[in-house]
C-alpha positions as CSV (number, residue, x, y, z in Angstrom):
1,X,0.4,4.4,-5.9
2,X,-0.3,6.2,-9.2
3,X,3.1,7.6,-9.8
4,X,6.7,6.6,-9.2
5,X,8.2,8.4,-6.1
6,X,11.5,8.4,-7.8
7,X,10.9,9.5,-11.4
8,X,7.3,10.7,-10.9
9,X,6.2,8.9,-14.1
10,X,2.6,7.6,-14.1
11,X,2.5,3.8,-13.3
12,X,0.0,1.8,-15.4
13,X,-2.7,0.2,-13.4
14,X,-1.4,-3.3,-14.1
15,X,2.0,-2.4,-12.6
16,X,0.8,-0.7,-9.4
17,X,1.3,-3.8,-7.3
18,X,4.7,-4.5,-8.8
19,X,7.8,-4.2,-6.5
20,X,9.6,-1.9,-8.9
21,X,8.8,1.0,-11.2
22,X,8.4,-0.1,-14.8
23,X,10.1,3.2,-16.0
24,X,13.1,3.5,-13.8
25,X,13.4,0.1,-12.2
26,X,13.7,1.4,-8.7
27,X,11.8,-0.1,-5.8
28,X,8.5,1.3,-4.9
29,X,8.6,0.3,-1.3
30,X,11.0,0.8,1.6
31,X,9.4,-2.0,3.6
32,X,6.2,-3.9,3.7
33,X,4.6,-1.3,5.9
34,X,5.9,2.1,4.6
35,X,5.7,3.3,1.0
36,X,8.2,5.8,-0.4
37,X,6.4,8.9,-1.3
38,X,7.4,11.5,-3.9
39,X,8.0,14.1,-1.2
40,X,10.5,11.8,0.5
41,X,12.6,11.9,-2.6
42,X,12.0,15.3,-4.1
43,X,11.6,17.6,-1.1
44,X,14.9,19.6,-1.5
45,X,14.2,20.0,-5.2
46,X,10.6,21.2,-4.7
47,X,11.6,23.6,-1.9
48,X,14.2,25.2,-4.4
49,X,11.5,25.3,-7.1
50,X,9.2,27.2,-4.7
51,X,11.9,29.7,-3.7
52,X,12.9,30.2,-7.4
53,X,9.3,30.8,-8.3
54,X,8.9,33.4,-5.5
55,X,12.0,35.2,-6.8
56,X,10.5,35.4,-10.3
57,X,7.4,36.9,-8.8
58,X,9.4,39.5,-7.0
59,X,11.5,40.4,-10.0
60,X,10.4,40.9,-12.8
61,X,6.9,40.1,-11.6
62,X,6.8,43.2,-9.4
63,X,7.6,45.5,-12.4
64,X,4.9,43.9,-14.5
65,X,2.3,44.4,-11.7
66,X,3.4,48.0,-11.1
67,X,3.0,48.7,-14.8
68,X,-0.5,47.1,-14.7
69,X,-1.5,49.2,-11.6
70,X,-0.3,52.5,-13.1
71,X,-2.2,51.7,-16.4
72,X,-5.3,51.0,-14.1
73,X,-5.2,54.5,-13.0
74,X,-6.4,55.4,-16.5
75,X,-8.6,52.4,-17.1
76,X,-9.8,50.9,-13.8
77,X,-11.0,47.5,-15.2
78,X,-7.4,46.6,-15.8
79,X,-7.2,45.9,-12.0
80,X,-9.2,42.7,-12.7
81,X,-6.5,41.6,-15.2
82,X,-3.8,42.2,-12.6
83,X,-5.7,40.2,-9.9
84,X,-6.3,37.3,-12.3
85,X,-2.8,37.3,-13.7
86,X,-1.3,37.3,-10.2
87,X,-3.4,34.3,-9.2
88,X,-2.4,32.3,-12.3
89,X,1.2,33.2,-11.9
90,X,1.4,32.4,-8.2
91,X,-0.2,29.0,-8.7
92,X,2.1,28.2,-11.6
93,X,5.4,29.4,-10.1
94,X,5.0,28.6,-6.4
95,X,2.1,26.1,-5.9
96,X,2.3,23.8,-8.8
97,X,5.3,21.7,-8.0
98,X,4.5,21.6,-4.3
99,X,1.0,20.2,-4.9
100,X,2.4,17.3,-6.9
101,X,4.2,15.9,-3.9
102,X,1.6,16.7,-1.2
103,X,-0.9,14.3,0.2
104,X,-4.6,14.5,-0.8
105,X,-5.7,16.6,2.3
106,X,-2.9,19.1,1.9
107,X,-3.5,19.4,-1.8
108,X,-7.1,20.3,-1.0
109,X,-6.2,22.8,1.6
110,X,-3.5,24.4,-0.5
111,X,-5.8,24.8,-3.5
112,X,-8.6,26.4,-1.5
113,X,-6.4,28.5,0.8
114,X,-5.0,30.2,-2.3
115,X,-8.5,30.7,-3.9
116,X,-10.0,32.1,-0.7
117,X,-7.0,34.4,-0.1
118,X,-7.4,35.9,-3.5
119,X,-11.2,36.2,-3.0
120,X,-10.7,38.1,0.4
121,X,-7.3,39.8,0.6
122,X,-6.9,40.0,-3.2
123,X,-10.3,41.4,-4.1
124,X,-10.0,44.0,-1.2
125,X,-6.5,45.1,-1.9
126,X,-6.7,45.2,-5.7
127,X,-10.1,46.9,-5.4
128,X,-8.4,49.7,-3.5
129,X,-5.8,49.8,-6.4
130,X,-8.4,51.5,-8.6
131,X,-8.3,54.5,-6.2
132,X,-7.0,57.6,-8.1
133,X,-3.4,58.7,-7.4
134,X,-2.7,56.4,-4.4
135,X,-4.1,53.2,-5.9
136,X,-0.8,51.6,-6.8
137,X,0.4,51.6,-3.1
138,X,-2.3,49.2,-1.7
139,X,-2.1,47.3,-5.0
140,X,1.7,46.6,-4.5
141,X,1.2,45.8,-0.8
142,X,-1.5,43.3,-1.7
143,X,0.8,41.7,-4.3
144,X,3.7,41.4,-1.8
145,X,1.4,40.2,1.0
146,X,-0.2,37.4,-1.1
147,X,3.2,36.2,-2.3
148,X,4.5,36.0,1.2
149,X,1.5,34.4,2.7
150,X,1.1,31.7,0.0
151,X,4.8,30.8,-0.2
152,X,5.2,30.6,3.5
153,X,2.3,28.3,3.8
154,X,3.4,26.1,0.9
155,X,6.9,25.6,2.4
156,X,5.4,24.9,5.9
157,X,3.0,22.4,4.3
158,X,5.9,20.7,2.6
159,X,7.8,20.4,5.8
160,X,4.8,19.0,7.6
161,X,4.0,16.5,4.9
162,X,7.6,15.3,4.9
163,X,7.4,14.6,8.6
164,X,4.0,12.9,8.1
165,X,2.3,15.3,10.5
166,X,-1.5,15.8,10.1
167,X,-3.2,19.1,9.4
168,X,-3.1,21.5,12.3
169,X,-6.2,22.7,13.9
170,X,-5.4,26.4,13.0
171,X,-5.2,25.5,9.3
172,X,-8.8,24.2,9.4
173,X,-9.8,27.3,11.4
174,X,-8.2,29.7,9.0
175,X,-9.8,28.0,6.0
176,X,-13.2,28.3,7.7
177,X,-12.5,32.0,8.6
178,X,-11.6,32.7,5.1
179,X,-14.8,31.1,3.8
180,X,-16.8,33.4,6.1
181,X,-14.8,36.4,5.0
182,X,-15.6,35.6,1.4
183,X,-19.3,35.6,2.2
184,X,-18.9,39.0,3.9
185,X,-16.9,40.5,1.0
186,X,-19.4,39.4,-1.6
187,X,-22.3,40.5,0.6
188,X,-20.7,44.0,1.0
189,X,-20.1,44.1,-2.8
190,X,-23.8,43.2,-3.5
191,X,-25.0,45.8,-1.0
192,X,-22.8,48.4,-2.5
193,X,-24.0,47.7,-6.1
194,X,-27.7,47.8,-4.8
195,X,-27.0,51.1,-3.0
196,X,-25.5,52.7,-6.1
197,X,-28.5,51.7,-8.2
198,X,-30.9,52.8,-5.4
199,X,-29.3,56.2,-5.1
200,X,-29.2,56.6,-8.9
201,X,-33.0,55.6,-9.2
202,X,-33.9,58.1,-6.4
203,X,-31.9,60.9,-8.0
204,X,-33.4,60.2,-11.4
205,X,-36.9,60.3,-9.9
206,X,-36.1,63.5,-8.1
207,X,-34.9,65.2,-11.2
208,X,-37.9,64.0,-13.1
209,X,-40.2,65.5,-10.3
210,X,-38.5,68.8,-10.7
211,X,-39.4,68.7,-14.4
212,X,-35.9,68.0,-15.8
213,X,-36.7,64.5,-16.8
214,X,-37.7,63.4,-20.3
């Protein structure tokens, strides 16, 4: 155990086999067979922290994102900043406290689920946000959808971890599916870039053949 389940302070290596925390003095074990985990102590507080973070994302976060999406109508690269800012804010406000009390496997899955969701749903939805006139609509829908998906999964993971239940089969399947979708999205993006340059090259050669080239 590297941190105290009661006060969450780091326990020096020389104290890790001690019966009590050197910081708060409380017992580190319930019995000889079962260790007290941080989630056993802090579950209600972490759930409240996740819900509070989600409320901050909805307001004033929604207004900030709307302003960024409207500005992106005049300067499309701003969409990238909105996408990146949303990723950082969601991890800081919703995922951060939860990951501290999750086990190793669920920390890994939570980290990569968020990343892959932003590389699939996020890139697709925020990419559409650069569409003239109607762009803010899919942008806001993407923002709300990602908030809902991540917060629901984090709360579900906390409940499963508290009950000492293993990762469900569908969790592993979804992570694999998202990885495949990431490969598809990036393949489509690469094909799109190649097609643009191919068409541009062909059109330049065509105008040069007509005698309009330099």
